[in-house]
C-alpha positions in Angstrom: -7.8 10.8 1.1 -3.6 12.7 0.6 -1.5 12.1 3.6 -3.7 11.2 6.4 -5.7 8.2 8.3 -9.6 10.0 7.9 -11.3 10.1 10.9 -14.7 11.3 10.8 -15.7 14.8 11.4 -17.3 13.9 14.7 -14.6 11.7 15.8 -11.3 14.3 15.4 -13.7 16.5 17.0 -14.1 14.3 20.1 -10.2 13.3 20.0 -9.2 17.4 19.9 -11.6 17.6 22.8 -10.1 15.2 24.7 -6.6 16.2 24.0 -7.5 20.0 25.1 -9.3 18.5 28.1 -6.1 16.4 29.0 -3.6 19.4 28.3 -5.9 21.4 30.5 -5.8 18.7 33.5 -2.1 18.3 33.8 -2.0 22.4 33.7 -4.1 22.0 36.5 -1.8 20.1 38.4 1.1 21.4 37.2 -0.1 24.6 39.1 -1.3 22.9 42.2 2.2 21.2 42.7 5.1 23.4 44.4 8.9 22.1 43.4 10.8 20.2 45.5 14.7 21.3 44.8 15.8 19.6 48.1 14.2 16.6 47.1 17.4 14.5 45.6 16.8 13.5 41.9 15.1 9.9 40.8 14.3 8.2 37.9 11.0 9.1 36.3 9.1 6.7 33.6 6.6 7.8 31.1 5.1 7.6 28.1 4.3 10.1 25.1 1.2 9.1 23.3 -0.8 11.2 20.2 -3.4 12.8 20.7 -5.4 11.6 17.8 -5.2 7.7 18.1 -3.3 7.5 21.4 -0.6 5.2 20.0 3.4 6.1 21.8 5.7 8.4 19.7 8.8 7.0 18.5 12.0 9.0 19.0 10.1 11.8 21.1 12.9 14.2 22.8 12.3 14.9 26.6 14.2 18.3 27.9 14.7 20.4 30.9 13.8 23.9 30.7 17.4 25.1 30.2 17.3 23.3 27.3 19.0 20.2 27.7 18.0 16.9 26.5 17.3 14.5 28.7 16.3 11.2 26.7 13.9 10.6 23.6 11.3 7.8 23.3 11.5 4.5 22.1 9.5 2.7 20.0 6.7 1.8 22.0 6.9 5.9 23.0 8.2 5.2 26.6 10.8 6.9 28.3 13.1 7.3 31.9 14.6 10.4 32.7 16.3 11.5 35.4 14.3 14.6 37.1 13.1 16.1 40.7 9.3 16.2 41.0 8.4 19.6 40.8 10.4 20.1 38.1 9.1 21.1 34.9 10.1 19.2 31.6 9.6 20.2 27.6 8.4 17.5 25.2 9.1 17.7 21.3 8.9 15.6 18.8 8.4 16.8 14.6 4.8 16.9 13.2 3.7 17.4 17.3 3.2 20.8 18.9 5.6 21.5 21.5 4.3 20.7 25.1 6.0 21.6 28.9 4.4 19.6 31.7 5.5 19.3 35.0 6.6 16.2 36.9 4.0 15.2 39.4 5.5 11.7 40.1 7.3 8.7 39.3 5.6 8.0 36.2 3.4 10.2 33.5 1.7 9.6 30.5 2.1 13.2 28.1 -0.4 13.4 25.5 1.2 15.5 22.1 -1.7 17.2 19.9 -0.5 16.4 16.3 0.2 19.3 13.6 -2.8 19.6 11.1 0.3 19.3 8.1 1.1 15.8 9.1 -2.0 13.6 11.1 -0.9 10.3 12.5 -0.6 8.0 9.4 1.7 4.8 9.4 3.8 3.6 6.7 6.1 -0.1 6.6 9.4 1.0 6.5 13.0 -0.3 5.9 13.5 -4.2 7.8 9.1 -3.8 8.2 9.0 -1.4 10.4 6.4 0.9 11.2 7.0 4.4 11.3 4.4 7.8 11.8 3.9 10.4 8.7 5.6 12.6 11.5 9.0 10.2 10.2 8.7 10.3 6.6 9.8 13.0 4.0 7.9 10.7 1.0 4.5 11.7 -0.1 2.0 8.6 1.1 -1.5 7.9 1.0 -2.6 6.0 3.6 -6.9 4.0 3.6 -7.8 2.9 6.9 -10.8 0.7 6.9 -13.4 3.6 6.9 -12.2 3.9 3.4 -12.7 0.7 2.4 -15.8 0.9 3.5 -17.0 4.2 2.2 -16.7 2.7 -1.8 -17.6 -0.9 -0.6 -14.1 -2.4 -2.0 -14.0 -5.8 -1.8 -11.0 -6.1 -3.8 -7.8 -3.4 -4.0 -8.7 -2.2 -7.3 -11.9 -1.0 -6.3 -10.4 1.7 -3.7 -7.1 2.1 -6.0 -9.1 3.0 -9.1 -10.8 5.7 -7.1 -7.2 7.6 -6.6 -6.2 10.8 -8.8 -2.5 9.7 -10.5 -3.5 5.7 -10.1 -4.8 4.8 -12.8 -6.0 0.8 -13.2 -5.1 -0.8 -16.4 -6.9 -3.6 -17.8 -4.3 -6.4 -19.4 -6.2 -9.1 -21.3 -7.2 -11.7 -20.9 -6.7 -11.8 -16.7 -5.5 -9.4 -14.9 -6.1 -6.1 -13.2 -3.6 -3.5 -13.0 -2.3 -0.7 -11.3 0.1 2.5 -12.9 2.0 4.8 -10.7 3.1 8.2 -12.4 3.0 6.7 -15.1 4.2 3.5 -14.7 3.4 -0.1 -15.0 2.5 -3.2 -13.3 5.9 -5.1 -13.3 7.4 -1.1 -12.3 4.7 -0.9 -9.1 5.7 -2.8 -6.3 2.3 -4.5 -4.4 3.5 -6.2 -1.2 1.0 -7.8 1.4 2.5 -6.7 5.5 5.6 -6.0 3.7 6.3 -8.8 1.6 5.6 -9.2 -1.8 1.7 -10.5 -3.9 1.9 -14.0 -6.1 2.1 -13.4 -9.4 5.5 -12.0 -9.6 7.8 -14.2 -11.2 6.1 -14.0 -14.4 4.3 -10.8 -14.0 0.8 -12.1 -13.1 -0.1 -10.1 -10.7 -3.6 -8.9 -10.5 -4.7 -6.5 -8.2 -8.1 -7.3 -8.6 -7.5 -10.8 -6.9 -6.8 -9.4 -3.9 -9.0 -9.1 -1.1 -9.4 -6.5 1.7 -10.6 -9.0 4.4 -9.2 -8.2 7.2 -7.0 -5.7 5.8 -6.4 -2.2 8.2 -5.4 -0.6 6.0 -3.7 0.4 2.3 -1.0 2.3 1.6 0.3 3.8 -1.6 4.2 5.6 -1.7 4.4 7.3 -4.6 8.0 7.5 -6.5 11.0 5.2 -5.7 11.4 3.2 -2.8 14.2 0.6 -3.4 15.7 1.8 -0.5 13.0 0.7 2.1 11.8 -2.1 -0.6 14.1 -3.4 -2.9 13.0 -4.5 -6.8 10.1 -3.1 -8.8 9.6 0.0 -6.4 10.3 2.3 -9.7 7.0 4.0 -9.8 6.1 3.4 -6.1 5.0 0.5 -3.8 1.3 -0.1 -2.9 1.0 -2.0 0.8 -2.4 -4.1 2.1 -1.9 -4.0 6.2 -3.3 -6.8 8.2 -5.3 -6.1 11.1 -4.2 -6.8 14.5 -6.5 -8.9 17.0 -8.8 -7.6 18.5 -8.8 -6.9 22.4 -12.4 -8.6 23.0 -14.4 -11.7 21.5 -15.5 -9.8 18.3 -17.3 -11.6 15.5 -18.3 -9.8 11.8 -19.7 -11.0 8.4 -21.2 -8.9 5.5 -23.0 -10.3 2.5 -23.7 -8.5 -0.5 -25.5 -8.5 -3.7 -25.6 -6.5 -7.0 -25.7 -6.7 -10.4 -23.4 -8.1 -13.4 -23.4 -11.2 -11.0 -22.0 -9.8 -7.9 -22.1 -12.3 -4.9 -19.5 -11.2 -1.9 -19.7 -12.7 1.8 -17.0 -12.1 4.7 -16.7 -14.0 8.0 -14.4 -13.1 10.7 -13.4 -13.7 14.4 -10.6 -11.9 16.7 -10.1 -12.3 20.4 -6.9 -11.3 22.8 -6.3 -13.6 26.1 -3.7 -12.5 27.8 -0.6 -12.0 26.1 -1.9 -14.2 23.5 -4.4 -12.3 20.3 -5.6 -14.5 17.3 -7.6 -13.6 14.1 -9.2 -15.6 11.2 -10.9 -14.7 8.5 -12.5 -15.8 5.5 -14.3 -14.5 2.3 -15.4 -14.9 -1.2 -16.2 -12.9 -4.0 -17.5 -13.5 -7.7 -18.9 -11.8 -10.9 -20.2 -12.9 -14.1 -17.4 -10.3 -15.8 -13.8 -10.3 -16.1 -12.0 -6.9 -16.2 -9.5 -7.6 -19.1 -12.0 -9.3 -21.2 -14.3 -6.8 -22.9 -17.0 -9.5 -23.7 -20.1 -11.4 -22.0 -21.5 -14.8 -21.8 -19.8 -17.2 -20.4 -17.4 -14.6 -18.4 -16.9 -15.3 -15.2 -14.7 -14.9 -11.4 -14.8 -16.2 -8.2 -12.2 -15.5 -5.2 -11.8 -17.5 -2.7 -9.9 -16.1 0.5 -8.3 -16.9 4.1 -6.2 -15.0 6.1 -4.9 -15.4 9.8 -3.0 -13.8 12.3 -1.0 -15.2 15.4 0.2 -12.8 18.4 2.0 -13.5 21.5 3.5 -11.5 23.8 6.2 -13.3 26.1 7.6 -9.8 28.0 7.7 -6.6 27.5 10.7 -7.3 25.3 9.9 -9.8 23.6 7.0 -10.8 21.1 6.2 -13.6 18.6 4.0 -13.1 15.5 3.0 -15.9 12.5 0.0 -14.7 9.6 -1.0 -16.7 7.2 -3.2 -17.0 4.2 -4.2 -18.3 1.3 -6.4 -17.4 -2.2 -7.9 -19.2 -5.1 -9.1 -18.5 -8.1 -11.2 -19.1 -11.0 -11.5 -17.1 -14.5 -13.0 -17.9 -17.4 -13.9 -16.0 -20.8 -14.6 -17.2 -24.5 -11.5 -17.8 -26.6 -13.7 -18.1 -30.0 -14.7 -21.8 -32.0 -16.9 -22.4 -29.0 -14.5 -22.8 -26.4 -14.0 -21.2 -22.8 -10.6 -19.9 -21.7 -10.1 -20.8 -18.0 -7.2 -19.6 -15.6 -6.9 -21.2 -12.0 -4.6 -20.1 -9.4 -4.1 -20.9 -5.8 -1.3 -19.4 -3.6 -0.4 -19.4 0.0 2.1 -17.0 1.5 2.8 -17.2 4.9 5.7 -15.7 7.5 7.0 -16.1 11.7 8.0 -13.1 13.3 10.0 -12.3 16.1 10.9 -9.0 18.0 13.1 -8.2 20.1 14.1 -4.7 22.5 17.3 -5.3 22.9 21.2 -3.6 22.7 19.5 -0.3 23.4 16.9 -1.2 20.3 14.7 -3.2 18.8 15.9 -6.4 17.0 13.2 -7.9 13.9 13.6 -11.0 12.5 11.1 -12.8 9.9 10.9 -15.8 7.6 8.8 -15.7 4.6 7.7 -18.6 2.0 4.8 -18.4 -0.4 4.0 -20.6 -2.8 1.9 -20.0 -6.3 0.2 -22.5 -8.9 -1.1 -20.9 -12.4 -2.7 -23.0 -14.7 -4.6 -22.2 -17.9 -7.1 -25.0 -19.6 -9.9 -24.8 -22.9 -13.0 -26.1 -22.8 -16.5 -26.3 -24.3 -18.5 -26.6 -21.2 -18.5 -24.2 -18.7 -15.4 -26.1 -16.6 -12.3 -27.1 -17.3 -11.3 -30.7 -18.3 -9.2 -31.9 -15.9 -5.4 -33.4 -18.3 -7.3 -31.4 -21.3 -4.9 -31.4 -24.5 -3.7 -27.2 -24.1 -2.7 -27.7 -20.8 -0.1 -25.0 -19.2 0.9 -25.0 -15.8 3.5 -23.3 -13.3 4.8 -22.9 -10.1 6.4 -20.5 -7.9 8.5 -20.8 -5.0 10.0 -18.1 -2.9 10.9 -18.4 0.4 13.3 -15.8 2.2 14.9 -14.7 5.4 15.3 -11.1 6.9 17.0 -9.6 10.0 16.8 -5.5 11.5 17.5 -3.6 13.6 16.5 -0.2 14.5 17.8 2.4 17.3 17.1 5.8 18.0 20.2 7.5 19.5 20.2 11.2 20.3 18.9 13.2 17.2 19.0 10.2 14.8 17.0 6.5 14.3 19.2 4.0 12.3 17.6 1.2 10.4 20.1 -2.0 9.2 19.1 -5.1 8.1 20.0 -8.1 5.6 17.6 -10.3 3.2 18.8 -13.4 2.1 16.0 -14.5 -0.9 15.6 -17.9 -2.7 13.4 -18.5 -5.9 12.5 -20.8 -8.2 9.8 -21.0 -11.2 8.9 -24.4 -12.6 7.4 -24.0 -16.6 7.8 -26.9 -18.0 8.6 -26.8 -22.0 8.3 -22.9 -21.0 12.0 -22.1 -19.7 15.1 -24.3 -20.7 15.2 -27.6 -18.3 11.6 -27.2 -17.0 12.7 -24.4 -13.9 14.6 -22.0 -13.2 16.2 -20.2 -10.0 18.0 -17.3 -8.3 19.1 -16.2 -5.3 19.4 -12.6 -3.9 21.2 -11.1 -1.4 20.3 -8.0 0.0 21.5 -5.1 3.1 20.7 -2.0 3.8 20.8 0.7 5.7 19.2 3.9 6.5 19.9 6.8 8.4 17.1 9.9 9.8 18.2 12.7 12.2 16.2 16.2 13.7 17.4 19.2 13.4 15.2 21.7 14.9 12.3 22.2 12.5 14.2 19.7 10.1 13.6 15.8 9.6 16.4 14.7 7.2 17.0 10.8 5.5 20.2 9.3 3.8 20.1 5.7 2.7 21.1 2.8 0.6 20.2 -0.8 -0.3 22.6 -3.1 -2.0 21.0 -6.0 -4.1 23.1 -8.9 -5.7 21.5 -11.5 -7.6 22.7 -14.3 -9.5 20.4 -14.8 -12.5 21.1 -10.8 -13.1 24.1 -9.1 -11.0 23.5 -6.7 -8.8 22.5 -3.0 -8.1 23.4 -0.1 -5.7 20.1 2.2 -4.7 20.9 5.3 -2.5 18.0 8.1 -0.9 18.0 11.1 0.1 15.0 13.2 2.1 14.3 16.8 3.9 11.3 17.8 5.3 11.0 20.8 7.3 8.2 22.4 9.6 8.2 25.5 8.6 4.9 26.3 11.0 2.7 24.9 12.4 0.4 25.5 9.5 3.7 24.5 6.5 5.3 21.9 5.8 7.8 20.8 3.3 9.4 18.0 1.9 11.5 17.2 -1.6 13.2 13.5 -1.8 16.2 12.3 -4.1 16.2 8.6 -4.6 17.3 5.9 -7.4 14.9 2.9 -8.4 15.5 -0.5 -10.0 13.2 -3.2 -11.5 14.9 -6.4 -11.9 14.4 -8.4 -14.8 12.1 -11.1 -14.2 12.1 -14.8 -14.9 9.6 -14.7 -17.5 12.3 -11.7 -19.5 15.7 -13.5 -18.9 14.5 -17.3 -19.6 10.7 -17.6 -20.7 9.8 -18.3 -24.6 7.0 -18.1 -25.5 5.6 -19.2 -28.8 2.0 -18.4 -30.3 1.7 -20.2 -33.5 -1.8 -19.0 -35.2 -1.0 -15.5 -34.2 2.5 -15.9 -36.0 4.7 -15.0 -33.4 7.0 -16.2 -30.5 8.9 -14.5 -28.0 12.3 -15.7 -26.6 13.9 -14.5 -23.0 17.5 -13.0 -22.7 19.9 -13.7 -20.3 21.6 -10.5 -21.3 19.4 -8.4 -19.6 20.5 -5.6 -17.1 18.0 -4.1 -14.2 15.5 -1.3 -15.2 16.8 1.8 -13.2 15.3 5.2 -12.6 16.0 8.4 -10.7 13.4 10.7 -9.2 13.2 14.1 -7.5 9.8 15.6 -6.2 8.9 18.4 -4.2 5.9 19.5 -2.1 4.3 21.1 0.7 1.0 21.1 2.9 -0.6 24.3 3.8 -3.0 23.5 7.0 -3.9 26.0 8.7 -6.5 24.7 11.1 -7.5 20.9 11.9 -10.8 21.6 9.0 -9.1 22.3 5.9 -5.5 21.5 4.4 -4.1 22.2 0.9 -1.6 19.6 -0.3 0.5 20.1 -3.5 3.8 17.9 -5.1 5.5 17.9 -8.5 8.5 15.2 -9.4 10.2 13.9 -12.4 11.4 10.6 -13.2 14.0 9.2 -15.7 14.3 6.0 -16.7 16.9 4.0 -18.3 17.7 0.4 -19.9 13.9 0.1 -19.8 13.1 -3.7 -21.1 11.4 -4.0 -23.9 10.2 -6.3 -27.1 12.1 -5.9 -30.1 11.0 -7.3 -33.8 14.5 -9.8 -34.6 13.4 -11.3 -38.0 12.0 -14.6 -38.5 12.4 -18.4 -37.7 13.7 -21.3 -39.8 9.6 -22.1 -38.7 8.4 -18.9 -40.5 7.6 -17.2 -37.0 8.3 -13.8 -36.3 10.6 -13.4 -33.5 10.3 -11.3 -30.7 13.0 -10.2 -27.5 13.7 -8.7 -24.7 16.0 -5.9 -24.5 17.5 -3.1 -22.6 17.1 -0.4 -25.5 14.3 1.9 -24.2 14.8 5.7 -21.9 11.4 7.4 -21.0 10.6 9.7 -18.3 7.6 10.6 -16.7 6.4 14.3 -14.8 4.0 16.1 -13.3 2.0 17.1 -10.6 -0.5 16.1 -7.5 -2.6 18.0 -6.0 -5.5 18.0 -2.8 -7.8 20.1 -0.6 -9.7 18.5 2.4 -12.4 20.4 4.1 -14.1 19.3 7.3 -17.3 21.2 8.2 -19.8 20.2 10.6 -21.1 16.4 9.1 -18.9 17.2 5.8 -15.6 15.6 4.7 -14.6 16.2 1.6 -11.2 15.5 -0.6 -10.8 16.8 -3.9 -7.8 15.6 -5.7 -6.5 16.7 -9.2 -3.5 14.9 -10.7 -1.6 15.7 -13.5 0.8 13.6 -15.9 2.9 13.6 -18.4 4.9 10.6 -19.8 7.5 10.0 -22.9 9.4 7.1 -24.6 12.7 9.2 -25.3 13.3 6.6 -27.9 10.2 6.1 -30.0 9.2 9.9 -29.3 6.2 9.0 -28.0 4.2 8.7 -24.8 4.0 5.6 -22.7 0.4 3.4 -24.0 -2.7 4.1 -22.0 -1.4 6.6 -19.5 -4.1 9.8 -19.3 -3.0 13.1 -19.2 -5.6 13.9 -16.5 -7.5 12.6 -13.5 -9.2 13.5 -11.5 -11.5 12.5 -7.9 -14.1 14.3 -5.7 -15.2 12.7 -2.7 -18.0 14.0 -0.3 -19.0 12.2 3.2 -22.3 13.3 5.4 -23.1 11.8 8.8 -27.2 12.1 9.5 -27.8 12.5 12.7 -31.5 10.3 12.1 -32.4 6.8 13.3 -29.0 5.4 14.6 -26.7 7.4 12.3 -26.4 7.4 8.6 -23.6 7.9 6.8 -24.3 8.9 2.4 -20.7 8.3 0.0 -20.3 10.3 -3.0 -17.1 9.7 -5.3 -17.0 11.3 -8.8 -13.9 10.4 -10.5 -12.5 11.7 -13.6 -9.9 9.5 -16.2 -8.6 11.3 -19.3 -8.5 9.9 -22.5 -5.1 8.6 -23.2 -3.1 7.4 -26.7 -2.8 3.2 -27.4 1.0 2.7 -28.7 1.0 -0.9 -30.4 2.9 -2.5 -33.5 2.3 -1.1 -36.9 4.5 -3.3 -39.2 7.3 -3.9 -37.6 7.8 -0.2 -36.0 5.7 1.5 -32.6 2.9 4.3 -33.6 -0.1 5.1 -31.8 -2.9 2.2 -32.8 -5.5 4.0 -31.0 -6.9 5.8 -28.2 -8.7 4.8 -24.4 -11.6 7.2 -24.1 -11.9 8.8 -21.3 -14.3 8.0 -18.2 -16.6 9.5 -16.0 -18.0 7.9 -13.2 -19.7 8.8 -10.5 -20.5 6.4 -6.8 -22.6 6.9 -4.1 -23.4 4.7 -0.8 -25.7 4.8 1.8 -25.2 3.3 5.3 -27.9 3.0 7.6 -27.4 1.8 11.2 -30.2 -0.5 12.1 -28.5 -0.7 15.6 -24.9 -1.3 17.2 -24.9 -4.5 15.7 -26.3 -4.1 12.1 -25.5 -1.7 9.5 -27.7 -1.8 5.8 -25.8 -0.7 3.0 -26.6 -0.2 -1.2 -25.4 1.6 -4.1 -24.8 2.0 -7.3 -21.1 2.4 -9.3 -20.9 3.9 -12.2 -24.5 5.7 -12.3 -24.2 7.6 -15.7 -23.3 3.8 -16.8 -20.1 5.7 -19.5 -18.3 3.5 -20.9 -15.8 4.4 -23.0 -13.5 2.8 -25.5 -11.4 0.1 -24.3 -13.2 -0.3 -21.1 -15.3 -3.5 -20.9 -18.6 -4.2 -19.7 -17.0 -5.1 -15.9 -17.3 -1.0 -15.7 -20.9 -1.2 -16.6 -23.8 0.3 -14.0 -24.1 -1.9 -10.8 -26.3 -1.2 -8.1 -25.5 -3.7 -5.2 -27.1 -4.2 -1.6 -25.2 -5.2 1.8 -25.7 -6.6 5.1 -23.1 -6.1 8.0 -23.5 -8.1 10.5 -20.9 -7.4 13.7 -20.6 -8.3 18.0 -17.6 -7.4 20.3 -18.0 -9.3 24.0 -17.8 -6.3 26.5 -15.3 -6.2 29.0 
């Protein structure tokens, strides 16, 4: 899955055939045309698109045959140059094969073949602009809808746990998180359409809460990305990208049931009417297990989701978009003494956005708002009691506005922008004055330019917060297309993580356990420098090899340290900037496609070190690996089989021994085999069934939620024809 949007073998073959046919047709047309040199030069307009997905290529270069640059394409792949009918022009775009075509009229459409080393992936970057993998120097893994369906992933963690180098870490009692390159959840930024997910102010991010309903793709960027996204992107970024409205009326629904009380359902409708498109999707899922709790019986988790998107294209240069989504979640687990603990989360977020083509580039303005409510209660029943004595309710509020501008000029593409955010946490008895807030101002700039086969990027972001101060973060990147089969890349970047509201202003006491944790208003942001070097070898469209080495050095790491006892006899712990750490490793992947088979293999080696304690980072496996084999069978209306084998090595559990840190246990290794069979009953229905953790392996520190689970699903879909 590395660095590409998966395309099934048959689809890829068809696309390649389409590109070759298009090239042949244009060549034949060019042969039949005779240059008309005595005709005055006229304006020729056209579009340059990728042969893989037929979308426009940004910043493609159009040259005359002698070598003069005539122009470049805009954000939609469109161009306008001065040329004669019969002239030969050369079209170039980094990551695509160069092509020569003859001008045959006032309107042209040129299809470029993608280099096998960089397939047509997309990544959200500064100012929420989408770019191709050909325009990026960082390593990005993109999972499209077919990848999500291949593992029957209704929540994001079910897919991401499959990826080498991404380790799922359950945090009792109610969270499941993903670490990237050894960095924990607070240092991995999780986004939906470029906007932060809920729970960040008190470090309550839960990937198990994030539905894949209406998700077109999931992007995983490894390494610091603070220039693009700001705080928290020390280890990397996970971005869920929502599907756009379909061109015709489409109705879709899935019902799935399986072991461990698994029940899931989704439904959606989508359509575009003229210049207006909409999509409305809902989802529901539940499981009789809570991933972070080593218990069964009263454990339970249920999530409802609603996601919608509305888009209106007012003209060729101006468009509007509005997205709204909401989630409600309940978790239940035993807390002892015959009581159950309950966490209820309700959240909603949305944005309105306008895009305008003007001043030779593209403007993007976005206003975003988020609300989140967290409530904890206890009861001896299977439902909480309203107003019960053990009440904890907290509210998070985020509002922010963004203005960004992108322009391609000559060999350069420039991104500029600014962002202003207000954040507020309401936590009675936990924060002095019952609430805390801050205002964050950010400006960023990134410049990308191509010189022959090389792409260079330089970027910087400045961030200022009224709560913790400021930070400056630069980045440098280089990609070299040495040949059609070889592409090399390197990056140096500084990342940062701002101290959370919880670390600065939050006070938590647990008298039963004999301790209290107090916030520290003098905390500084954590920061890191990361270097990475990698390359891809793809001799043809059926095989590719990728390898990357990296190192991250972190300073001012925030940690909780013992500070004596208070007057009540409780041990006092506070958050301080004391720790230094580093992580380094090697990531490898291989992809093979042959006939009906599509196979990927990946292995990652990770070394972590707390430089102050001289201990490894807790629960960070040194070895992770995965193999995925997919085959299409020409039986019935079509059958697809998926086999996944994933391995997570053993790791040490670091905790407190007395008043100091040390090894307190071990997390065992996990070998899981997942399989799924999907049968097309017709063009309207698909029946699927499968199993997770076929061998029922569950080592130390893996909760009952990882037990073997069989499931069966029915997928219904209908789309109107034009």
